[in-house]
C-alpha positions as CSV (number, residue, x, y, z in Angstrom):
1,X,-0.2,0.0,-0.3
2,X,1.8,3.2,-1.4
3,X,2.1,5.7,1.6
4,X,0.4,8.4,-0.4
5,X,-2.7,6.0,-0.9
6,X,-2.8,5.5,2.8
7,X,-2.9,9.2,3.4
8,X,-5.8,9.5,0.9
9,X,-7.9,6.6,2.8
10,X,-7.1,8.4,6.2
11,X,-8.0,11.9,5.0
12,X,-11.1,10.9,3.2
13,X,-12.4,8.9,6.5
14,X,-11.6,12.2,8.6
15,X,-13.5,14.2,6.3
16,X,-16.5,12.0,6.4
17,X,-16.5,11.6,10.4
18,X,-18.6,10.7,12.3
19,X,-19.7,8.7,9.3
20,X,-18.1,5.9,7.5
21,X,-16.1,6.7,4.4
22,X,-16.1,4.5,1.6
23,X,-14.8,3.8,-2.0
24,X,-12.7,1.9,-4.5
25,X,-8.9,0.8,-4.4
26,X,-7.8,-0.2,-8.2
27,X,-4.8,-2.7,-8.0
28,X,-2.8,-4.2,-10.9
29,X,-0.5,-6.9,-9.9
30,X,-1.1,-7.0,-6.3
31,X,-0.2,-3.1,-6.3
32,X,-3.0,-0.5,-5.2
33,X,-2.3,2.4,-7.5
34,X,-5.6,4.4,-7.1
35,X,-8.0,5.3,-4.6
36,X,-11.4,6.4,-5.8
37,X,-13.5,7.8,-3.3
38,X,-17.1,7.3,-3.2
39,X,-20.2,8.8,-1.2
40,X,-21.7,6.8,1.6
41,X,-25.6,7.0,0.3
42,X,-26.4,5.5,4.0
43,X,-24.8,8.6,5.8
44,X,-24.0,6.3,9.0
45,X,-21.4,5.7,11.5
46,X,-22.6,2.2,11.4
47,X,-23.0,1.2,7.4
48,X,-22.3,2.2,4.3
49,X,-23.8,2.0,0.8
50,X,-21.4,2.6,-1.7
51,X,-22.0,5.3,-4.6
52,X,-18.8,5.6,-7.2
53,X,-18.7,9.5,-7.6
54,X,-18.0,8.5,-11.5
55,X,-20.1,5.2,-12.5
56,X,-17.0,4.8,-14.8
57,X,-14.9,3.5,-11.9
58,X,-16.5,0.1,-12.2
59,X,-15.3,0.1,-15.8
60,X,-11.6,0.0,-14.4
61,X,-11.6,-4.1,-14.2
62,X,-11.9,-3.8,-18.2
63,X,-8.6,-1.8,-18.1
64,X,-7.0,-4.9,-16.1
65,X,-7.5,-3.5,-12.8
66,X,-8.7,-5.6,-9.9
67,X,-11.3,-3.4,-7.7
68,X,-11.4,-3.5,-4.0
69,X,-13.6,-1.9,-1.6
70,X,-13.0,0.3,1.3
71,X,-14.4,1.9,3.9
72,X,-13.7,3.4,7.7
73,X,-15.1,2.5,10.9
74,X,-15.1,5.6,13.0
75,X,-15.5,4.2,16.3
76,X,-14.5,0.5,16.1
77,X,-11.6,-1.8,15.0
78,X,-10.5,-2.8,11.7
79,X,-12.3,-6.1,11.7
80,X,-15.8,-6.9,9.6
81,X,-18.5,-6.2,11.6
82,X,-21.3,-8.3,11.6
83,X,-23.3,-6.0,9.3
84,X,-20.0,-6.0,6.8
85,X,-20.3,-9.7,6.6
86,X,-24.4,-9.7,6.1
87,X,-24.1,-6.9,3.7
88,X,-21.2,-8.1,1.6
89,X,-23.3,-8.4,-1.6
90,X,-21.5,-7.8,-4.9
91,X,-17.9,-7.4,-2.8
92,X,-18.2,-11.1,-1.6
93,X,-14.8,-12.5,-2.3
94,X,-13.0,-9.3,-3.2
95,X,-10.5,-7.8,-1.4
96,X,-12.1,-5.5,1.4
97,X,-10.2,-2.8,3.3
98,X,-11.5,-1.4,6.7
99,X,-9.7,1.6,8.5
100,X,-10.3,2.2,12.2
101,X,-10.0,5.8,12.9
102,X,-9.5,5.6,16.5
103,X,-6.4,3.4,16.0
104,X,-5.2,4.3,12.5
105,X,-5.4,0.5,11.5
106,X,-5.8,-0.6,8.1
107,X,-6.6,-4.0,7.5
108,X,-7.7,-6.3,4.3
109,X,-10.1,-9.1,4.4
110,X,-12.0,-11.2,2.0
111,X,-15.5,-12.0,3.0
112,X,-17.4,-15.2,1.5
113,X,-19.7,-17.5,2.8
114,X,-20.6,-15.6,6.0
115,X,-16.5,-15.7,7.1
116,X,-13.8,-13.3,6.9
117,X,-10.5,-14.0,6.2
118,X,-7.5,-11.5,6.7
119,X,-5.2,-10.5,3.8
120,X,-1.5,-9.3,4.4
121,X,-1.1,-5.5,3.3
122,X,2.7,-4.4,2.9
C-alpha cells in the first residue's frame, strides 16, 4: 500500500466523520495504484452504501485492474462487523479494506460464505 494512498484513505475517513467513508481501490499486479473516493449513501457511522462519484470507476476492471472496496470504522476496530459480513453483496470474495479511525489501523479481508479471512497488506 503506497503511503500516498494510505494518506488518501485516512483523509477521506476524517472528512466523512462521524460517518463511515467508503470508496474503491484499484490494484494491478497486487499493488494499489489508485483510490477512488465514493459517497456513502447511507450517511451512517454504522454502515455504508457505496455510490461511486464516477460510474465509470466500475469499468476499471476492463483495463486490467482488480477493484477492492474500502470503508472506515469511525469508532471501532479494523475488523468486519456483523453488518459488513451480512451486507457483503457484490463485494463477496473481493479484497475488503477497513480503516479504524480511533487506532489508525488498516487491515484487509476477504469475506465469503459468511466468514472473513484476513489478507496481508504490505
